[in-house]
N, C-alpha and C positions, 0 to 999 in steps of 0.2 A: 346453406347458401346465404351469404350476406345480401341484404337489400342495398342496392347501389345508392339510393338517396340517403339512407342512414349513414353509410360509410362516407359519402361526400361531406355531410355536415359534421361528422365527428372529425374527419381529417382536416377540413378547412376552417371550421369554426369552434370545434371543441364541445359542441352540444348538438342535440337533435331537436328541432322545433316540434311542438305538439302536433301540428298538422301533418308532419311526416310520420311521427311516432304512432299516431292512431291508425295509420294505414297498414302498419306491420304487426300490430298487437291485436289480440282478441278483445272484445268488449269487456270481458271479465277482468283482464289484466289492466285495461284502461281504468276500470272502476277501482281497482286496487291502488293505482297511482293517486287517485283523489283521496283515498283513505290515509295515505302516508304523508300528505301535505301537513306542514306545521300550521299552527293557528295563525301565524303571521303571514303565511303564504296566501296569495290571492290568485284566483284564476276565474275568469268569466267565460263560460262556454255553455252553449246550448246545442244539444244534438236533437234535431227534429226531422220529420219526414216531409215538411212542406216544400213545395217547389220554389215559391217566392221567398226572398229574404227581405225583411223590412229595411227601409232606408238607413235606419240608425244602427244596423248590425253589419258586420263584415262576414260574408258567408263564403263557403267553399264546399265542393263536393267531397263527401267523406266515403260513402259506400252506397251501393245499390242493394235494394231488397226486392224479392219477388213475392207476390201475394199468391198463396196456394189455397185451393179449396180442400178442406180437410173432411174426408168422408170415412166414417168408421169402416174398418175392414170387412165386417160381416154384412154390410148393406148390400142388397141385391144389385143395385145400380153400380156399385163398386166392382162387382164381379163381371158385369156386362161390359164395362169400359176399361178393360185391362190395358189397352194401348196408352191410356193417359195416366196410368198409375205410376207413382214414384215411391219406391221403397224408402221408408224412413232412414234406414242405414246409409243410403246414398246421399241424403241431406246432411246427416251428421258428419260424414267423412268427406264432404265436398267432391264426391266422385261422379256427379252428374252436372252438366252445364244447363242450368234451368232456363237460361236465356235462349237456348237452342230448341227447347221442347215446344210442341204444339199445344196451344191453349185448349182446354176443354170447353165446349160450348155450354154456357149456363142453362140454355133452354132444355138441355137433356135432364136437368135436375128440377124442372118446374113443379113436379109433384112431391118433392122432398121437403122435409121440415128443416128450417134454418134457425140458427142461433146467431144473432147479429149484435154488434155493439150498439149502444144508444146513439140517437141523433146527436150531432155535434162532434162525434168522434171521427177522426180521419178515416179509419177503417170502415166505418158505416158509410161514409160518402163514397168511398171507392167500391164497396160492395154494391151499393145502389147504382153506381155507374155501370157495373157489370150487368146487373139485372135490366136496367133501363135500356142499355145498348142492344139487348136482345128481346125487348118487349115482354119481359117476364115479371110477374108480380110474385115476390117470394112469400112463401108460407112461413111466417116468422112465429116461432113458438116461445122464444125468449129474446129479450133485449137486455143486455148486461153492460156493466161499466168497464170491464177489463177484459183484455184479450185472453189472459190465462183462465178466466172463468168460462168464457165461451169455448175455449179449447177443452177444458175439463168436462163440460157438459157434452160436447161432441164426442169426446173420448168414451164417455159412459153410454153412448148410443142414442142420446136424445135427439140429435139432429146433426146437421152439417154446419161448419163454420169456416170463416176465412182466417188465415194466420200468415205471418211472414216467414220466410225461410230462416231469417235470423232468430226469430222467436223459437222455432222448432229446433234449431241447432244449439242455441245457447240457453234457452229458457225451459221449455217444458217437454221436449221430445218424448214420444212414446211410440211403440210399434203398433198401436191399435189405430 
């Protein structure tokens, strides 16, 4: 099925603006587009998860992400809270509408070990908002610099972490 906005621009203007193109391509393909640019080609683009856009930038909504609590499959709490569980396969295939799911109360995980990103990272701020919103002091066993490291540590069973559905789908996805 052709995307109507892409057809509109091709038919009427002979090109597709980047802001339309990125809505119909995966992040991997968009990355490849940057790789094929000639040295003389210029493009200024920032993809960020901040809500506010600085005054000297023109911003537009690109996509939404969901923050997921990643709990290793063999954790006892994971077995008790089956109603909140999302199978990795459903994330990879976009077969579940994450916006329609009930959020898991963080207070249920107050006794679990967590791997968080370091202070100053946007995911750290968001995680702390989850904890603070329910009056929970997390038991943090590691603070790391990168999301892929926190996920790898969680995947090995060391603790729980937060990750985005985009990261799980296009980055590191695992069935653990």
